[in-house]
C-alpha positions in Angstrom: 27.1 -107.3 141.7 26.0 -104.0 143.2 29.5 -102.6 142.8 29.4 -103.1 139.1 26.3 -101.1 138.4 27.8 -98.2 140.4 30.8 -97.7 138.3 30.9 -94.4 136.6 31.8 -94.7 132.6 30.3 -95.0 129.3 29.2 -98.2 127.7 30.2 -99.4 124.4 26.8 -98.2 122.9 27.5 -94.7 124.3 31.0 -94.7 122.8 30.2 -95.8 119.3 27.4 -93.2 119.1 29.8 -90.4 120.2 32.7 -91.4 117.8 29.7 -91.6 114.9 28.5 -88.1 115.7 31.9 -86.6 115.8 32.7 -88.6 112.3 29.7 -86.8 110.9 30.7 -83.5 112.3 34.3 -83.7 110.9 33.2 -84.7 107.7 30.7 -81.9 107.1 33.4 -79.4 108.0 35.5 -80.9 105.5 32.8 -80.5 102.5 32.2 -77.0 104.1 36.2 -76.1 103.6 36.4 -77.8 100.2 33.4 -75.6 99.0 34.9 -72.4 100.7 38.3 -72.9 99.1 36.7 -73.7 95.4 34.5 -70.6 95.8 37.5 -68.4 96.8 39.5 -69.8 94.0 36.7 -69.0 91.5 36.3 -65.5 93.2 40.0 -64.8 92.7 40.4 -66.0 88.9 37.1 -63.7 88.3 38.8 -60.8 90.1 42.2 -61.3 88.3 40.8 -61.2 84.8 38.4 -58.2 85.6 42.1 -56.5 86.8 43.8 -57.9 83.8 41.0 -56.5 81.3 40.9 -53.2 83.1 44.5 -52.7 82.8 44.8 -53.8 79.1 42.1 -51.3 78.8 43.7 -48.4 80.0 47.1 -48.8 78.7 45.8 -49.5 75.2 43.7 -46.4 75.3 46.5 -44.2 76.4 48.6 -45.4 73.8 46.0 -45.0 71.1 44.5 -42.0 72.1 48.3 -40.1 71.8 49.5 -41.9 68.8 49.9 -40.4 65.2 48.9 -42.4 62.3 51.1 -41.7 59.2 50.1 -42.1 55.7 53.2 -44.2 55.0 51.8 -47.2 57.2 53.8 -46.2 60.2 52.0 -44.9 63.4 54.2 -43.0 65.9 53.4 -43.9 69.5 54.5 -41.6 72.4 57.2 -43.3 74.7 57.7 -46.0 72.0 58.5 -44.3 68.8 57.6 -45.4 65.1 55.7 -48.8 64.8 55.8 -50.3 61.3 52.7 -51.4 59.9 49.0 -50.2 59.7 47.1 -48.8 62.5 45.1 -52.1 62.6 48.6 -53.8 63.3 50.5 -52.1 65.7 48.8 -54.4 68.4 49.2 -57.9 68.1 48.4 -61.2 70.0 50.4 -64.1 70.3 48.2 -66.9 70.1 50.7 -69.3 72.0 51.2 -67.1 75.3 48.0 -65.3 75.2 49.8 -62.0 75.4 49.3 -58.7 74.0 52.5 -57.2 71.9 53.0 -53.6 70.8 55.1 -53.8 67.5 57.5 -56.6 68.4 57.6 -56.1 72.1 55.3 -57.3 74.9 53.0 -54.7 75.7 52.6 -56.0 79.4 55.0 -57.9 81.7 54.5 -61.7 82.3 53.2 -61.0 85.8 50.3 -59.1 84.2 48.7 -62.4 83.1 48.1 -64.3 86.6 47.2 -68.1 87.0 47.1 -68.8 83.4 44.9 -66.0 82.1 45.1 -65.2 78.3 43.8 -63.0 76.2 41.8 -64.1 72.9 40.0 -62.8 70.1 42.0 -59.7 70.1 41.5 -57.0 67.4 41.9 -53.6 66.6 40.4 -51.6 63.8 40.8 -48.1 62.8 38.6 -45.6 61.1 40.7 -43.0 59.6 37.8 -40.8 58.8 36.5 -40.4 62.1 40.3 -41.1 63.8 38.8 -43.7 65.9 40.2 -47.0 67.3 37.9 -49.7 68.1 39.6 -52.5 70.5 37.8 -55.7 71.2 39.4 -58.9 73.4 38.4 -61.5 75.9 40.0 -62.6 79.1 40.1 -66.6 79.2 41.3 -69.0 81.7 43.4 -72.2 81.2 40.0 -74.2 80.4 39.1 -71.6 78.0 36.2 -70.0 80.1 35.5 -66.7 79.4 36.0 -64.6 82.6 36.1 -60.9 81.0 35.6 -59.4 77.9 36.2 -55.2 76.6 34.7 -53.8 73.8 35.7 -50.0 73.6 36.7 -47.2 71.4 39.3 -44.5 71.3 39.1 -41.3 69.9 42.6 -40.0 68.4 43.6 -36.7 69.5 46.9 -36.3 67.7 46.4 -34.8 63.9 47.4 -37.1 61.3 50.4 -35.7 59.4 50.6 -35.6 55.4 
């Protein structure tokens, strides 16, 4: 009997307590990792939306600043040429893809719209007396959540031709 009491080792109760503690710790780590991944994805979507918004704002501003609005409902854009339509219609939005078009062509490539980001509520207004374009748009994700928006004005530098 004395020999059985002196054996080193764990009892069944001690082993069960150890297993329960390890399981609790591993479940906490799994929940924390899941929350970190979710937070990372949200942060990346916000960052990509801000980048798309900034890219569109800069590119549209550059095109509109140096364009020439003709009196015959055409607009001359440097690097593109003449675009048919009123100044308010040179940039359009494809509602299916959520991409901005300049005339008949895509304004930015497909890779500029990562992770299903789309442009929504896009509008361009032109004030001919002040020669100012007002541009508004929103960037939304697949779930139609607004991640970024832009509302800016661009002063046209080139003179109108008569």
